[in-house]
PDB file of N, CA, C, O and CB in Angstrom:
ATOM      1  N   MET A   1       0.691  -1.187   0.034  1.00  0.00           N
ATOM      2  CA  MET A   1       0.162   0.002   0.157  1.00  0.00           C
ATOM      3  C   MET A   1       1.001   1.502  -0.030  1.00  0.00           C
ATOM      4  O   MET A   1       1.860   1.761   0.813  1.00  0.00           O
ATOM      5  CB  MET A   1      -0.355  -0.136   1.374  1.00  0.00           C
ATOM      6  N   SER A   2       0.807   2.237  -0.864  1.00  0.00           N
ATOM      7  CA  SER A   2       1.158   3.463  -0.939  1.00  0.00           C
ATOM      8  C   SER A   2       0.194   4.610  -1.001  1.00  0.00           C
ATOM      9  O   SER A   2      -0.774   4.787  -1.741  1.00  0.00           O
ATOM     10  CB  SER A   2       1.873   3.484  -1.872  1.00  0.00           C
ATOM     11  N   VAL A   3       0.668   5.300  -0.097  1.00  0.00           N
ATOM     12  CA  VAL A   3      -0.249   7.017  -0.342  1.00  0.00           C
ATOM     13  C   VAL A   3       0.746   7.955  -1.053  1.00  0.00           C
ATOM     14  O   VAL A   3       1.848   8.395  -0.724  1.00  0.00           O
ATOM     15  CB  VAL A   3      -0.731   8.008   1.400  1.00  0.00           C
ATOM     16  N   ILE A   4      -0.005   8.101  -2.109  1.00  0.00           N
ATOM     17  CA  ILE A   4       0.617   9.060  -2.907  1.00  0.00           C
ATOM     18  C   ILE A   4       0.182  10.384  -3.036  1.00  0.00           C
ATOM     19  O   ILE A   4       0.801  11.148  -3.777  1.00  0.00           O
ATOM     20  CB  ILE A   4       0.660   8.640  -4.013  1.00  0.00           C
ATOM     21  N   ALA A   5      -0.893  10.788  -2.351  1.00  0.00           N
ATOM     22  CA  ALA A   5      -1.388  12.029  -2.013  1.00  0.00           C
ATOM     23  C   ALA A   5      -2.150  11.942  -0.889  1.00  0.00           C
ATOM     24  O   ALA A   5      -2.743  10.922  -0.540  1.00  0.00           O
ATOM     25  CB  ALA A   5      -2.086  12.607  -3.003  1.00  0.00           C
ATOM     26  N   VAL A   6      -2.152  13.068  -0.266  1.00  0.00           N
ATOM     27  CA  VAL A   6      -3.089  13.579   0.694  1.00  0.00           C
ATOM     28  C   VAL A   6      -4.142  14.816   0.320  1.00  0.00           C
ATOM     29  O   VAL A   6      -3.647  15.917   0.081  1.00  0.00           O
ATOM     30  CB  VAL A   6      -2.248  13.993   1.803  1.00  0.00           C
ATOM     31  N   GLN A   7      -5.245  14.690   0.280  1.00  0.00           N
ATOM     32  CA  GLN A   7      -5.972  15.823  -0.152  1.00  0.00           C
ATOM     33  C   GLN A   7      -6.383  16.553   1.615  1.00  0.00           C
ATOM     34  O   GLN A   7      -6.784  15.910   2.585  1.00  0.00           O
ATOM     35  CB  GLN A   7      -7.513  15.219  -1.315  1.00  0.00           C
ATOM     36  N   ARG A   8      -6.155  17.797   1.549  1.00  0.00           N
ATOM     37  CA  ARG A   8      -6.294  18.378   2.712  1.00  0.00           C
ATOM     38  C   ARG A   8      -7.111  20.002   2.484  1.00  0.00           C
ATOM     39  O   ARG A   8      -6.608  21.125   2.432  1.00  0.00           O
ATOM     40  CB  ARG A   8      -4.753  18.402   3.350  1.00  0.00           C
ATOM     41  N   GLY A   9      -8.257  19.650   2.404  1.00  0.00           N
ATOM     42  CA  GLY A   9      -9.050  21.018   1.972  1.00  0.00           C
ATOM     43  C   GLY A   9      -8.778  21.046   0.847  1.00  0.00           C
ATOM     44  O   GLY A   9      -8.683  20.005   0.197  1.00  0.00           O
ATOM     45  N   THR A  10      -8.556  22.416   0.248  1.00  0.00           N
ATOM     46  CA  THR A  10      -8.275  22.600  -1.228  1.00  0.00           C
ATOM     47  C   THR A  10      -6.875  22.412  -1.730  1.00  0.00           C
ATOM     48  O   THR A  10      -6.589  22.722  -2.887  1.00  0.00           O
ATOM     49  CB  THR A  10      -8.657  23.927  -1.614  1.00  0.00           C
ATOM     50  N   GLU A  11      -5.878  21.851  -0.790  1.00  0.00           N
ATOM     51  CA  GLU A  11      -4.200  21.406  -0.915  1.00  0.00           C
ATOM     52  C   GLU A  11      -4.193  20.139  -1.194  1.00  0.00           C
ATOM     53  O   GLU A  11      -4.733  19.319  -0.452  1.00  0.00           O
ATOM     54  CB  GLU A  11      -3.230  21.567   0.401  1.00  0.00           C
ATOM     55  N   THR A  12      -3.618  19.837  -2.230  1.00  0.00           N
ATOM     56  CA  THR A  12      -3.055  18.351  -2.337  1.00  0.00           C
ATOM     57  C   THR A  12      -1.588  18.324  -2.089  1.00  0.00           C
ATOM     58  O   THR A  12      -0.708  18.968  -2.660  1.00  0.00           O
ATOM     59  CB  THR A  12      -3.312  17.693  -3.792  1.00  0.00           C
ATOM     60  N   LEU A  13      -1.477  17.265  -0.921  1.00  0.00           N
ATOM     61  CA  LEU A  13       0.000  17.264  -0.722  1.00  0.00           C
ATOM     62  C   LEU A  13       0.609  15.916  -0.791  1.00  0.00           C
ATOM     63  O   LEU A  13       0.458  14.997   0.013  1.00  0.00           O
ATOM     64  CB  LEU A  13       0.353  17.863   0.588  1.00  0.00           C
ATOM     65  N   GLU A  14       1.289  15.936  -1.824  1.00  0.00           N
ATOM     66  CA  GLU A  14       1.746  14.784  -3.083  1.00  0.00           C
ATOM     67  C   GLU A  14       3.061  13.910  -2.400  1.00  0.00           C
ATOM     68  O   GLU A  14       3.963  14.556  -1.867  1.00  0.00           O
ATOM     69  CB  GLU A  14       2.395  15.748  -4.818  1.00  0.00           C
ATOM     70  N   ASN A  15       3.108  12.812  -2.431  1.00  0.00           N
ATOM     71  CA  ASN A  15       3.954  11.705  -1.804  1.00  0.00           C
ATOM     72  C   ASN A  15       4.689  12.348  -0.238  1.00  0.00           C
ATOM     73  O   ASN A  15       5.838  12.717   0.006  1.00  0.00           O
ATOM     74  CB  ASN A  15       5.283  11.231  -3.086  1.00  0.00           C
ATOM     75  N   PRO A  16       3.420  12.275   0.645  1.00  0.00           N
ATOM     76  CA  PRO A  16       3.758  12.478   2.200  1.00  0.00           C
ATOM     77  C   PRO A  16       4.949  11.592   2.480  1.00  0.00           C
ATOM     78  O   PRO A  16       5.127  10.641   1.720  1.00  0.00           O
ATOM     79  CB  PRO A  16       2.471  12.048   3.247  1.00  0.00           C
ATOM     80  N   ASP A  17       5.802  11.797   3.501  1.00  0.00           N
ATOM     81  CA  ASP A  17       6.859  11.101   3.906  1.00  0.00           C
ATOM     82  C   ASP A  17       6.526  10.150   5.106  1.00  0.00           C
ATOM     83  O   ASP A  17       5.347  10.203   5.454  1.00  0.00           O
ATOM     84  CB  ASP A  17       7.903  12.037   4.209  1.00  0.00           C
ATOM     85  N   ALA A  18       7.235   9.393   5.724  1.00  0.00           N
ATOM     86  CA  ALA A  18       6.704   8.300   6.705  1.00  0.00           C
ATOM     87  C   ALA A  18       6.284   9.322   8.087  1.00  0.00           C
ATOM     88  O   ALA A  18       5.419   8.977   8.892  1.00  0.00           O
ATOM     89  CB  ALA A  18       8.093   6.940   7.098  1.00  0.00           C
ATOM     90  N   GLY A  19       6.816  10.216   8.164  1.00  0.00           N
ATOM     91  CA  GLY A  19       6.562  11.183   9.516  1.00  0.00           C
ATOM     92  C   GLY A  19       4.934  12.236   9.151  1.00  0.00           C
ATOM     93  O   GLY A  19       4.503  13.126   9.886  1.00  0.00           O
ATOM     94  N   PHE A  20       4.457  11.878   8.138  1.00  0.00           N
ATOM     95  CA  PHE A  20       3.350  12.888   7.728  1.00  0.00           C
ATOM     96  C   PHE A  20       2.072  12.398   8.907  1.00  0.00           C
ATOM     97  O   PHE A  20       1.728  11.283   9.298  1.00  0.00           O
ATOM     98  CB  PHE A  20       2.836  12.661   5.790  1.00  0.00           C
ATOM     99  N   GLU A  21       1.665  13.549   9.183  1.00  0.00           N
ATOM    100  CA  GLU A  21       0.671  13.149  10.158  1.00  0.00           C
ATOM    101  C   GLU A  21      -0.585  13.768   9.646  1.00  0.00           C
ATOM    102  O   GLU A  21      -0.685  14.955   9.334  1.00  0.00           O
ATOM    103  CB  GLU A  21       1.019  13.599  11.639  1.00  0.00           C
ATOM    104  N   LEU A  22      -1.818  12.619   9.562  1.00  0.00           N
ATOM    105  CA  LEU A  22      -3.009  12.952   9.142  1.00  0.00           C
ATOM    106  C   LEU A  22      -3.693  13.697  10.241  1.00  0.00           C
ATOM    107  O   LEU A  22      -3.425  13.696  11.442  1.00  0.00           O
ATOM    108  CB  LEU A  22      -3.712  11.808   8.694  1.00  0.00           C
ATOM    109  N   GLN A  23      -4.864  14.492   9.430  1.00  0.00           N
ATOM    110  CA  GLN A  23      -5.800  15.242  10.278  1.00  0.00           C
ATOM    111  C   GLN A  23      -7.124  14.798  10.012  1.00  0.00           C
ATOM    112  O   GLN A  23      -7.314  13.987   9.105  1.00  0.00           O
ATOM    113  CB  GLN A  23      -5.718  16.707  10.082  1.00  0.00           C
ATOM    114  N   THR A  24      -8.185  15.296  10.790  1.00  0.00           N
ATOM    115  CA  THR A  24      -9.502  14.835  10.769  1.00  0.00           C
ATOM    116  C   THR A  24      -9.607  15.498   9.457  1.00  0.00           C
ATOM    117  O   THR A  24      -9.082  16.584   9.209  1.00  0.00           O
ATOM    118  CB  THR A  24     -10.554  15.221  12.003  1.00  0.00           C
ATOM    119  N   ASP A  25     -10.400  14.707   8.515  1.00  0.00           N
ATOM    120  CA  ASP A  25     -11.100  14.941   7.356  1.00  0.00           C
ATOM    121  C   ASP A  25      -9.927  15.289   5.894  1.00  0.00           C
ATOM    122  O   ASP A  25     -10.163  15.856   4.827  1.00  0.00           O
ATOM    123  CB  ASP A  25     -12.168  16.273   7.791  1.00  0.00           C
ATOM    124  N   ASP A  26      -8.588  14.643   6.454  1.00  0.00           N
ATOM    125  CA  ASP A  26      -7.879  14.308   5.092  1.00  0.00           C
ATOM    126  C   ASP A  26      -8.296  13.068   4.230  1.00  0.00           C
ATOM    127  O   ASP A  26      -8.566  12.019   4.815  1.00  0.00           O
ATOM    128  CB  ASP A  26      -6.436  14.101   5.379  1.00  0.00           C
ATOM    129  N   VAL A  27      -8.349  13.132   3.078  1.00  0.00           N
ATOM    130  CA  VAL A  27      -8.600  12.202   2.269  1.00  0.00           C
ATOM    131  C   VAL A  27      -7.380  11.405   1.379  1.00  0.00           C
ATOM    132  O   VAL A  27      -6.824  11.954   0.427  1.00  0.00           O
ATOM    133  CB  VAL A  27      -9.509  12.809   1.514  1.00  0.00           C
ATOM    134  N   LEU A  28      -7.122  10.314   1.743  1.00  0.00           N
ATOM    135  CA  LEU A  28      -6.023   9.778   1.096  1.00  0.00           C
ATOM    136  C   LEU A  28      -6.169   9.349  -0.149  1.00  0.00           C
ATOM    137  O   LEU A  28      -7.249   8.856  -0.474  1.00  0.00           O
ATOM    138  CB  LEU A  28      -5.547   8.854   1.721  1.00  0.00           C
ATOM    139  N   VAL A  29      -5.231   9.443  -0.975  1.00  0.00           N
ATOM    140  CA  VAL A  29      -4.827   8.698  -2.555  1.00  0.00           C
ATOM    141  C   VAL A  29      -4.119   7.645  -2.053  1.00  0.00           C
ATOM    142  O   VAL A  29      -3.091   7.743  -1.383  1.00  0.00           O
ATOM    143  CB  VAL A  29      -3.793   9.614  -3.783  1.00  0.00           C
ATOM    144  N   THR A  30      -4.740   6.508  -2.417  1.00  0.00           N
ATOM    145  CA  THR A  30      -3.399   5.341  -2.156  1.00  0.00           C
ATOM    146  C   THR A  30      -3.783   4.440  -3.793  1.00  0.00           C
ATOM    147  O   THR A  30      -4.589   4.551  -4.716  1.00  0.00           O
ATOM    148  CB  THR A  30      -3.680   3.945  -0.158  1.00  0.00           C
ATOM    149  N   LEU A  31      -2.750   3.640  -3.440  1.00  0.00           N
ATOM    150  CA  LEU A  31      -2.436   2.734  -4.531  1.00  0.00           C
ATOM    151  C   LEU A  31      -1.674   1.321  -3.983  1.00  0.00           C
ATOM    152  O   LEU A  31      -0.552   1.110  -3.523  1.00  0.00           O
ATOM    153  CB  LEU A  31      -1.482   3.568  -5.592  1.00  0.00           C
ATOM    154  N   GLY A  32      -2.886   0.433  -4.270  1.00  0.00           N
ATOM    155  CA  GLY A  32      -2.654  -1.172  -3.656  1.00  0.00           C
ATOM    156  C   GLY A  32      -3.526  -2.044  -4.194  1.00  0.00           C
ATOM    157  O   GLY A  32      -4.225  -1.887  -5.195  1.00  0.00           O
ATOM    158  N   THR A  33      -3.439  -3.087  -3.388  1.00  0.00           N
ATOM    159  CA  THR A  33      -4.425  -4.106  -3.700  1.00  0.00           C
ATOM    160  C   THR A  33      -5.542  -4.003  -3.283  1.00  0.00           C
ATOM    161  O   THR A  33      -5.589  -3.345  -2.244  1.00  0.00           O
ATOM    162  CB  THR A  33      -4.153  -5.183  -3.380  1.00  0.00           C
ATOM    163  N   ARG A  34      -6.751  -4.471  -3.739  1.00  0.00           N
ATOM    164  CA  ARG A  34      -8.058  -4.655  -2.968  1.00  0.00           C
ATOM    165  C   ARG A  34      -7.805  -5.043  -1.857  1.00  0.00           C
ATOM    166  O   ARG A  34      -8.277  -4.334  -0.969  1.00  0.00           O
ATOM    167  CB  ARG A  34      -8.992  -5.509  -3.454  1.00  0.00           C
ATOM    168  N   ASP A  35      -7.133  -6.061  -1.481  1.00  0.00           N
ATOM    169  CA  ASP A  35      -7.187  -6.204  -0.005  1.00  0.00           C
ATOM    170  C   ASP A  35      -6.327  -5.313   0.854  1.00  0.00           C
ATOM    171  O   ASP A  35      -6.652  -5.133   2.028  1.00  0.00           O
ATOM    172  CB  ASP A  35      -6.844  -7.533   0.324  1.00  0.00           C
ATOM    173  N   GLU A  36      -5.127  -4.676   0.291  1.00  0.00           N
ATOM    174  CA  GLU A  36      -4.864  -3.652   0.984  1.00  0.00           C
ATOM    175  C   GLU A  36      -5.526  -2.489   1.303  1.00  0.00           C
ATOM    176  O   GLU A  36      -5.354  -1.816   2.320  1.00  0.00           O
ATOM    177  CB  GLU A  36      -4.077  -3.382   0.631  1.00  0.00           C
ATOM    178  N   GLN A  37      -6.422  -2.238   0.241  1.00  0.00           N
ATOM    179  CA  GLN A  37      -7.353  -1.063   0.384  1.00  0.00           C
ATOM    180  C   GLN A  37      -8.119  -1.441   1.498  1.00  0.00           C
ATOM    181  O   GLN A  37      -8.138  -0.681   2.467  1.00  0.00           O
ATOM    182  CB  GLN A  37      -8.262  -0.732  -0.867  1.00  0.00           C
ATOM    183  N   THR A  38      -8.873  -2.687   1.524  1.00  0.00           N
ATOM    184  CA  THR A  38      -9.745  -2.941   2.452  1.00  0.00           C
ATOM    185  C   THR A  38      -9.363  -2.790   3.976  1.00  0.00           C
ATOM    186  O   THR A  38     -10.174  -2.449   4.836  1.00  0.00           O
ATOM    187  CB  THR A  38     -10.140  -4.148   2.175  1.00  0.00           C
ATOM    188  N   ALA A  39      -7.945  -3.101   4.230  1.00  0.00           N
ATOM    189  CA  ALA A  39      -7.456  -2.923   5.579  1.00  0.00           C
ATOM    190  C   ALA A  39      -6.906  -1.734   5.832  1.00  0.00           C
ATOM    191  O   ALA A  39      -6.626  -1.453   6.997  1.00  0.00           O
ATOM    192  CB  ALA A  39      -6.567  -3.825   5.927  1.00  0.00           C
ATOM    193  N   VAL A  40      -6.709  -1.021   5.012  1.00  0.00           N
ATOM    194  CA  VAL A  40      -6.373   0.654   5.517  1.00  0.00           C
ATOM    195  C   VAL A  40      -7.856   1.298   5.852  1.00  0.00           C
ATOM    196  O   VAL A  40      -7.952   1.965   6.882  1.00  0.00           O
ATOM    197  CB  VAL A  40      -5.518   1.759   4.049  1.00  0.00           C
ATOM    198  N   GLU A  41      -8.965   1.124   5.047  1.00  0.00           N
ATOM    199  CA  GLU A  41     -10.285   1.350   5.216  1.00  0.00           C
ATOM    200  C   GLU A  41     -10.531   0.962   6.813  1.00  0.00           C
ATOM    201  O   GLU A  41     -10.570   1.690   7.805  1.00  0.00           O
ATOM    202  CB  GLU A  41     -11.149   0.484   4.117  1.00  0.00           C
ATOM    203  N   ASP A  42     -10.688  -0.537   6.660  1.00  0.00           N
ATOM    204  CA  ASP A  42     -10.906  -0.667   8.434  1.00  0.00           C
ATOM    205  C   ASP A  42      -9.885  -0.317   9.390  1.00  0.00           C
ATOM    206  O   ASP A  42     -10.244  -0.267  10.567  1.00  0.00           O
ATOM    207  CB  ASP A  42     -11.147  -2.108   8.892  1.00  0.00           C
ATOM    208  N   LEU A  43      -8.701  -0.069   9.117  1.00  0.00           N
ATOM    209  CA  LEU A  43      -8.175   0.624  10.259  1.00  0.00           C
ATOM    210  C   LEU A  43      -8.306   2.268  10.635  1.00  0.00           C
ATOM    211  O   LEU A  43      -8.094   2.733  11.755  1.00  0.00           O
ATOM    212  CB  LEU A  43      -6.861   0.331  10.148  1.00  0.00           C
ATOM    213  N   LEU A  44      -8.706   3.041   9.436  1.00  0.00           N
ATOM    214  CA  LEU A  44      -8.879   4.478   9.639  1.00  0.00           C
ATOM    215  C   LEU A  44     -10.544   4.608  10.054  1.00  0.00           C
ATOM    216  O   LEU A  44     -11.078   5.672  10.368  1.00  0.00           O
ATOM    217  CB  LEU A  44      -8.409   5.380   8.149  1.00  0.00           C
ATOM    218  N   HIS A  45     -11.218   3.312   9.982  1.00  0.00           N
ATOM    219  CA  HIS A  45     -12.615   3.634  10.500  1.00  0.00           C
ATOM    220  C   HIS A  45     -12.783   2.474  11.745  1.00  0.00           C
ATOM    221  O   HIS A  45     -13.919   2.026  11.899  1.00  0.00           O
ATOM    222  CB  HIS A  45     -13.900   3.482   9.146  1.00  0.00           C
ATOM    223  N   ALA A  46     -11.768   2.003  12.582  1.00  0.00           N
ATOM    224  CA  ALA A  46     -11.840   1.243  13.553  1.00  0.00           C
ATOM    225  C   ALA A  46     -12.666   1.929  14.800  1.00  0.00           C
ATOM    226  O   ALA A  46     -13.196   1.158  15.600  1.00  0.00           O
ATOM    227  CB  ALA A  46     -10.494   0.855  13.826  1.00  0.00           C
ATOM    228  N   ASP A  47     -12.802   3.418  15.007  1.00  0.00           N
ATOM    229  CA  ASP A  47     -13.743   3.787  15.834  1.00  0.00           C
ATOM    230  C   ASP A  47     -14.956   3.885  15.335  1.00  0.00           C
ATOM    231  O   ASP A  47     -15.867   4.255  16.075  1.00  0.00           O
ATOM    232  CB  ASP A  47     -13.467   4.802  16.366  1.00  0.00           C
ATOM    233  N   ASP A  48     -15.151   3.637  14.262  1.00  0.00           N
ATOM    234  CA  ASP A  48     -16.737   4.443  13.798  1.00  0.00           C
ATOM    235  C   ASP A  48     -17.682   3.465  14.453  1.00  0.00           C
ATOM    236  O   ASP A  48     -18.898   3.639  14.381  1.00  0.00           O
ATOM    237  CB  ASP A  48     -17.169   4.569  11.833  1.00  0.00           C
TER     238      ASP A  48
END
């Protein structure tokens, strides 16, 4: 799984590094297999 960009409001942050901190309402643009996509969705929505 690779995060290729983060959409934060009207700003697109390309190729975030490993230390990048997500904020509420960030939108991830990812590249990976269907299973990897599902695993990330499950992780990010664990508290819902």
